[in-house]
N, C-alpha and C positions, 0 to 999 in steps of 0.2 A: 607653607612651612609650619609644622606643628610646634607648639610650645614645649618647654621642658617638662618632662614627667618626673624628673628627679632633681633634687637640689642638694647642695652640700651643707654640712653642719655649719660651716663658716658663713654661708649665705643666710641660714636660719638665725644665727647669732647676730649678724649684721642687721637683719630685718627687725629683730627684737629690740636691739639698741636704738635703731632709727625711730621705731614707734614709741619707745619709752621716752625719747627726747622731745617729742612733739609737745608744744605748749598747750595749756588748758585754754580752750576757746570759750568755755561756758560763760564767763563774765561779759564777753563781748557780743554774745548772740542775744538778740531780742526777738521774741515771737511777734507775729503780725498783730495779735491781740494786744500785747504789751505796747507795741508801737502805736497802735491806734488809741489806746487808753492815754498814752503820754501826749498825743497830739490832739486829743479831744477838745480841750479848751481853745486851741488855735483854730481848729476846724470850725467850731461854733462861732468864734469871733469873726472869722473870715466870712462866714455865711450870713450872720445876723447883722453885723456892724459894717462890713465892708462890701457887701453885695455880691460875693463870689458864689458861683454855683458849684455843685459837687463835681461836675465835669472839669471846671477850671481848677479846683483844688487838686483833683486827681492829676491833672496835667502838670501843675506846679511840683507835686511830689515826684512825678516821673523825671523831672529835670535833675533831681538829686539822686536818682537811681532807686527810688522807692515805688514799688508797684503794688497798689491796692485797688480793689474794685470800687467802681463808682457807687455801687449799692452799699458797701461798707461805710462810705463817707455819708451817703444819704441817710442811712440808718442813724448815724450819730447826730446829724442835723435834725432829723425827725424826732428823735428821742428828747432832744433839748427843747423842742417846741411844745410837746404834749406833756401834761402832768403825769406822774406815775400812775399807772392803772391800778385800781383796787382789786385785790384778789378776793375770792369768796370768803376767805378767813377774815379779811379786813371788813367786808360788808356785814358779816354776822356780828361784829363788835359794835357797829354803828347803831 
C-alpha cells in the first residue's frame, strides 16, 4: 500500500503546531566529549587509586546506559599518567 501523495491544509497546520510545541532538548543533551570531560576525574581516580581497568570502568558505565569505547577511557588514563608533551614551539623557548 502506497503512502499518501497529498495532504490536507488541516494536516499541515496540525503538523506545524505539533512541531512548534515540542520542548527544547538542547540543555539536556550532552556530547560524548562533554560527558567524558565531566567524568575524567572519576575515571582517573578509579584507575589510579582504586585499581580499576578501562574495561571495568567501561562496564560500570554500561550499567547506567552510557556506552563509550574502552580506548576513550584508556586515553584519559594514559593522559593523566604522562606529562604534557612539549611542542616544537615550547622547545624553541627553552
